[in-house]
GUGU-641423 format. One record per residue (C-alpha): y, z, x. Coordinates in pm, whole numbers, plus 50000, padded with zeros to 5 digits. Last residue first. Layout:
BEGIN
YZX...
END
This chain:
BEGIN
121644901890245123404892690561124064858690366122924822490436120304824590142118614786890022117054789789701114314763389522115314769989160112494779088929114554787288664113834823688626113274823189001116804811089055118034840388822117114865089078119044847689323121724846389157122164885689112120414890689430123244871689611126304886489359128704894489686132344898089581135224869789566133764840889350133104807189518131554774689400130794754189705132114714689748131884686690025127484690989903124044703690046124914723790315122004737590545121514730590872125794732290775125394767290708123024776590983125104761191245128334778791082126534813691197125714836490982127314863490783129744833590709134264835990873136174820690636139204810590726141384804290371142564782090140145884766089934147064738190010149284744790377152974743390307153764722090512154054679790419150664659490290149884628090518146944644190727145544678290552148254701890710147274734290887149564766090943146034786690917144564805790632144024845890640140604852390584137994855690397134714873690436131214861690463128174847990181126464821590154124124805489898122484770689884120564766689531118304737489501116854717989217113984699589064111034682189300113194647689445115934670889438118724678689257121554704489419123344735589309125904750189541126994787789546129814810189777130334841189752133424860189895134054893190087137414890490082141094869890138143444864189858144484821689886148404815489932149964789989699150564754789813149824745189502150544708289320153384690889222153574649089175152494623789296149164625089530147204585789651149224571789857152104603089900154274625989700154434654589682156034689989477155134717989617154274752989425153284781789559152344809389297153624842589411151594869389596148074861489687146174832289380142704833689361142534852589078145424824788960143724795488991144424773789301144234734889341146994717389545144424700389766141354726489795140704749590043137594757990356138574764790700134594768690860134024802891101132974811991413131704775691546134624763391359134024736991113137384723390965137764708490542135164720590303136124721289982136694755389678135584755889403137234786889172135834817888943137244839188740135684873688726132214879988463130034881188789127174870188644128804846688392131504830788619128564829188876126064807388688129354786388549130284785888847126904772589037126474747388704130184730588775128974728589158125864704489045127724685188859130674675589071132794649088863134904645789137137184682189048135394711488985136634735588685135294764388519137404769688180139104802788062141944792588001143504795888337140464775488497142784753088247145624761688424144264753788777143044717288675146724709388516148094721788861145974697989087145044665188864147784648589115150014625988868151054580388835147574585188519145314559388676145294568289065145134604689041143234601488692140894579988790139584574389124140484604089362140304627289002137194618988803138104652688615135424683188596135204710288321133144737088234132024758687931133134722187680132764733187279133734698887248137004702987026137564738587238137254715487603139024684987439142344709287382141874725687708142444690287854145564680387628147144711387748146054699688134148204668788103150744679587898151524709888171151234679988467153164658688260155894695088216156364696188555157234663888650159704664688340161594690888469162544678088795161104695789101162534726789205162734730489604160534727189929159164767189874159034765889517157874795289321156744803389066156034826888789157414819588486155854785988495152544794588281155194804687982158144780087983155934753088052154314764787743157314763387575158074730287695155314714087591155474730787189157964717887206157524679687298154924682787059151354678887120149944641887030150394618987315147834647087547144874642087305145484608387319146164605887669142094625587733140504604487459141504571787716141214587788002137544590587876134634612887811131424624387950129244648087750126384672887954124394701287785123044729387976119524743888025118344743088270115444727988355114664705887986118894699388017119214687688367116074669488411117574650788055121294647288258120194638388569122544648088820125764634589009128194652689304125914649089609126094607289598129894603289572130524569689392134364580489457133954598789098130904597388970131414600088610134454594288401136984630188245134564653088248132714680788049129874705688060128384721487805125884754787785123714765087537120564770787702123064776988042123544812187810119734825087808120114822888219122754841188230121734868588077118314869488274120374873088609122324898188490119434918488376118434906288676120944929388950120654951788681117574966488702117504960889118121014975389116119475010788866116745016289080115455045788820117135082688999113815095889226111535126189195108905108889258110325068289360111135045589149109575007089060110744974088995108544941288915110284913588848109144891588569108984853888468105844849288334103054824588435100604835188312098674842088673101944867588786101824883888486097834889488529098904900488916101084927388811099304938888524096684961588783099474972789012101404987788683099215013888575097755026388884101365028788989102235046088722099485070288764100915102188608101895119688887103015156588900103945162989251103365207189286105945230089340104875254489166100595256689068099355243188741100835216788457104415234988335104575257788730108315254688689109565231288963106525204888860107775179189087108285142488919106345111788907107055075988980107855049088693106605010888753108484987888608107904954888484110744940688423110414904488171111784874088106110954860087738107844830987778105354854987763106534877387495103774882087207100894878487487103274905887722102944930587354098294920787324098594926787776099564960187716097074969387455094574951287643095094972487998094805002187835097225017288047097735038988390101425062588381105115049588238104725016788288108665002788173108034967988022111444960988001112094928387825115424906687826118234890087689117564910187370118414897686959115284911786781113284885786557109954902786725111074932686898109974961286658106974941086463105284941186823105634975686842103974980286540101374956686669101534971187008100475007486833097664989886566094194993586732094704995387206096275023087354099665045987315103345019387319105685046587346108035036987050110345010586972113425000687213116534978087133118294986987442121874983987505122204986587937125234999688036123565022788278124265052688100121505035087860119265026288119119255060588232118905074687888116255052187831113935063288155114595098288040112855091087693110395075187831109085112188047109505127787709107605108387557104695109687775105285149287809104765149387360101875121187441099995141587670097665127787857094405105987742096625084687446097555065387753100795050487804103345022287792106905018987764108954995687554112754983987613114204952887445117444950587640120714937687593123594931587795126694934587651129274909187727131094905887994
END
């Protein structure tokens, strides 16, 4: 992930020793820098007069992702709000910096807790900031304790993601696969409230890009992407593999040309039905090329995946419900599995059914802690469903009409009862990433006014 940038300004009062307050502010800046944040700093602001204006000049026009408001003691509220008002449309952390024990007797008797009263200053700001509609998180640390770095970084990643969503572009072939009601979003509302643009293309545009790729380039790419593949049902014909790779290369060419950040095929009623292949391997390779992918024109899960990718800095995927057990959910996908989700070597099989024809993954999916997310449009705006749990070994199973080995899949043991998840489920798909990113998603949803349903033990 690119380094997250924070505008940094601390606030105090001229009635305390300025050098002492500068010392406190410098200690905070060091902790933030050591945590990996890049600070765009201005000197501490004490009172009114020219200092708030100086801080505004120092911060304005600079490139940062959120504003860190460090309250290091009680403050002149008017001076603080002059700065906050100037940046009221930016995400902020309101921070209350804890006091310290005087072990040397610099301020009186040794062992005395010295409180610059940041608690007074910060609590005087919180409710007015809420009334102004500022998007902020209020954090603190106790006396003699380190700063709340986990809370700070969670918000920092959320703010960073929010800024990048404003310039994101979601690409897809076709629209509204199978007439699904769980996958569409209003493009005007999405652009207004979250930020991404949507562009739908058709299969002719894809075919033109595919046809323009020389066979020699396709064969070179086949060698690269398939060097570790294994074929449990026997190696398919070269032409079958080349066709799947050509579809992937044509798709990536579209993504580069249009500057897409994510992609989706109209697969059941589109690519699979009309182009003579299953989209599974091409879509997996599209993810490996850096473009999160989801089936069936699922725009909500395109956004969810992009959020998870930016927050985590990891490869993301989508995953689909197959079976529900009181203790677990069978989650998988029909032949799709990006490289970071594969355990062992990629396993590729040839299939031929009424709809699916071509090569598909039967690779084993990695196990471990996972965060799942699903974004949907509501009458009022948006809602995100967040689930955490443990991915474990898949059973031996098949989708009806498809031969073994099994699709890439896991038995997912959620942190809450399956019944609870099904009472909140919004789609047949989840966006998925390994690790736990609940706090970051919740912070992001608060910044974007997205309602949140969390099914997690956190």
